[in-house]
C-alpha positions as CSV (number, residue, x, y, z in Angstrom):
1,M,-11.3,-31.7,22.9
2,E,-8.2,-30.1,21.4
3,K,-8.5,-26.5,20.3
4,R,-7.1,-25.9,16.8
5,V,-5.3,-22.6,16.2
6,L,-5.7,-21.1,12.7
7,N,-2.5,-20.1,11.0
8,Q,-2.2,-16.9,9.0
9,T,-3.3,-18.5,5.7
10,E,-6.4,-20.0,7.3
11,K,-7.7,-16.8,8.8
12,K,-11.5,-16.4,8.4
13,G,-11.6,-12.6,8.4
14,I,-9.9,-9.5,9.6
15,S,-9.6,-9.2,13.4
16,L,-10.4,-6.0,15.3
17,Q,-6.6,-5.5,15.7
18,D,-6.2,-5.6,12.0
19,L,-9.0,-3.1,11.4
20,L,-7.6,-0.7,14.0
21,L,-4.1,-1.0,12.5
22,T,-5.4,-0.3,9.0
23,A,-7.4,2.7,10.3
24,V,-4.5,4.1,12.1
25,L,-2.1,3.7,9.2
26,L,-4.6,5.2,6.7
27,A,-5.2,8.2,9.1
28,A,-1.5,8.6,9.5
29,G,-1.0,8.5,5.8
30,A,-3.7,11.2,5.2
31,V,-2.2,13.5,7.9
32,L,1.4,13.0,6.6
33,K,0.2,13.7,3.0
34,L,-1.4,16.9,4.1
35,I,1.4,18.1,6.4
36,V,4.7,16.6,5.3
37,G,3.9,15.8,1.7
38,S,4.4,19.3,0.4
39,F,7.8,19.7,2.2
40,I,9.2,16.5,0.8
41,N,9.3,17.3,-2.9
42,L,12.2,16.1,-5.0
43,F,11.8,17.4,-8.6
44,G,8.0,17.0,-8.4
45,M,8.2,13.6,-6.8
46,K,7.0,13.2,-3.3
47,P,5.9,10.2,-1.4
48,N,2.2,9.4,-1.4
49,F,1.8,8.5,2.2
50,I,-1.7,7.1,1.7
51,I,-0.5,4.5,-0.8
52,A,2.6,3.7,1.4
53,M,0.3,3.2,4.5
54,Y,-2.2,1.0,2.8
55,C,0.6,-1.1,1.4
56,M,2.1,-1.3,4.9
57,A,-1.2,-2.3,6.3
58,I,-1.7,-5.0,3.7
59,V,1.9,-6.3,4.3
60,L,1.3,-6.4,8.0
61,I,-2.1,-8.0,8.2
62,R,-1.9,-10.1,5.0
63,P,-5.6,-10.1,4.4
64,K,-7.6,-12.0,1.8
65,V,-7.5,-10.3,-1.6
66,Y,-11.0,-8.9,-1.4
67,Y,-10.2,-7.3,1.9
68,S,-7.2,-5.6,0.2
69,L,-9.6,-4.2,-2.4
70,I,-11.8,-2.9,0.4
71,I,-8.8,-1.2,2.0
72,G,-8.1,0.5,-1.4
73,I,-11.6,1.7,-1.7
74,I,-11.5,3.2,1.8
75,A,-8.2,4.8,0.9
76,G,-9.8,6.3,-2.2
77,A,-12.6,7.6,-0.1
78,I,-10.1,9.3,2.2
79,C,-8.4,10.9,-0.8
80,Q,-11.7,12.6,-1.6
81,F,-11.1,14.9,1.4
82,L,-7.6,15.8,0.1
83,P,-6.6,18.0,-2.8
84,G,-6.9,16.2,-6.1
85,T,-9.3,15.3,-8.9
86,A,-12.5,14.0,-7.3
87,G,-13.4,10.4,-8.0
88,L,-10.3,9.2,-9.7
89,N,-8.7,7.9,-6.5
90,F,-11.4,5.3,-6.0
91,A,-10.3,3.4,-9.0
92,S,-6.6,4.0,-8.7
93,E,-6.3,3.2,-5.0
94,A,-8.5,0.1,-5.4
95,A,-6.2,-1.1,-8.2
96,G,-3.1,-0.4,-6.2
97,A,-4.4,-2.2,-3.1
98,L,-5.7,-5.1,-5.2
99,A,-2.2,-5.5,-6.7
100,M,-0.6,-5.4,-3.2
101,G,-3.2,-7.9,-2.0
102,L,-2.1,-10.3,-4.7
103,L,1.6,-9.6,-4.4
104,I,1.9,-10.3,-0.7
105,F,1.5,-14.0,-1.2
106,I,4.9,-14.3,-2.9
107,P,7.0,-16.3,-0.4
108,A,10.1,-15.0,1.2
109,K,12.3,-17.0,3.7
110,T,14.5,-14.4,5.3
111,V,13.9,-11.0,6.9
112,G,15.9,-9.2,4.3
113,A,13.9,-10.9,1.5
114,K,10.7,-10.0,3.2
115,V,11.7,-6.3,3.6
116,G,12.9,-6.3,0.0
117,L,9.8,-8.0,-1.3
118,A,7.6,-5.5,0.7
119,A,9.5,-2.6,-0.9
120,V,9.2,-4.1,-4.5
121,N,5.5,-4.9,-4.0
122,T,4.9,-1.3,-2.8
123,F,6.8,0.0,-5.8
124,I,4.7,-2.1,-8.2
125,S,1.4,-1.2,-6.4
126,T,2.3,2.5,-6.5
127,V,3.1,2.4,-10.2
128,I,-0.2,0.7,-10.9
129,S,-2.1,3.2,-8.7
130,G,-0.3,6.2,-10.0
131,G,-0.3,5.0,-13.6
132,L,-4.1,4.4,-13.5
133,Y,-4.6,7.8,-11.9
134,T,-2.6,9.5,-14.6
135,V,-4.4,7.7,-17.4
136,L,-7.8,8.5,-15.9
137,L,-6.7,12.1,-15.3
138,F,-5.8,12.5,-19.0
139,V,-9.1,10.9,-20.1
140,V,-11.1,13.3,-17.9
141,I,-9.2,16.5,-19.0
142,K,-9.0,15.2,-22.6
143,S,-5.3,16.2,-22.9
144,D,-2.8,15.1,-25.4
145,P,-1.7,11.5,-24.6
146,S,1.9,12.4,-25.3
147,A,1.8,14.7,-22.3
148,M,1.4,11.7,-20.1
149,A,5.0,10.9,-20.7
150,A,5.9,13.8,-18.4
151,Y,4.1,12.0,-15.5
152,V,6.1,8.8,-15.9
153,P,9.2,10.0,-13.9
154,I,6.9,11.4,-11.2
155,V,5.0,8.1,-10.8
156,L,8.3,6.2,-10.7
157,G,9.8,8.6,-8.2
158,T,6.8,8.4,-6.0
159,A,6.9,4.6,-6.2
160,T,10.6,4.7,-5.2
161,L,9.9,6.9,-2.2
162,N,6.9,4.8,-1.1
163,A,9.0,1.6,-1.3
164,I,11.7,3.3,0.9
165,I,9.1,4.2,3.5
166,V,7.6,0.7,3.6
167,A,11.1,-0.9,3.8
168,A,12.0,1.4,6.7
169,L,8.9,0.7,8.6
170,Y,8.5,-3.0,8.0
171,V,10.8,-4.4,10.8
172,P,9.9,-1.9,13.5
173,L,6.2,-2.3,12.9
174,M,6.4,-6.1,12.9
175,K,8.3,-6.0,16.2
176,A,5.9,-3.5,17.7
177,L,3.0,-5.8,16.7
178,K,4.9,-8.8,18.1
179,K,4.5,-10.7,14.8
180,P,7.2,-13.2,13.7
181,L,9.5,-11.8,11.1
182,I,10.0,-15.2,9.6
183,E,7.4,-18.0,9.8
184,E,9.0,-21.2,11.0
185,E,8.5,-24.2,8.8
186,K,6.4,-26.9,10.4
187,A,7.8,-30.4,10.6
188,E,5.2,-33.0,9.5
């Protein structure tokens, strides 16, 4: 009897390696946010290492969409231990991870396109997460909605920095995990 190997799109669940990789990346994101985040501050914009790391995890393991949502909820739970407004991160990180989980299925054929796509997807996911966080924050503190405009450059700057981080880490992490940078097309 011939054994059939499942390809990436036919995966039944997350492997132990995927779980460990996600846990390590989220932990690294939390530590980096605590330690390095305050040192890297360009005009109020600094990378959100937790968002960058869950985007990186989703890019690397390419889970089913609902697993991406779970990763976002876990990231939101981690954020509860960091300075910020309690509870808002559950929704914002879940939305950002869900967006990333949907965006990873856009096909790319070259390594450069994959790196660029990972960066663009991270940018979009960070804007969704940061934008939702900002809206929720202003709803909670009942502030003037026009004041939200001041947060737009901060969210966009953070998204840009996160995209740069993911683009810089994509190829080295794929090589370290011994994953193919480009899937070969199967002749049928």
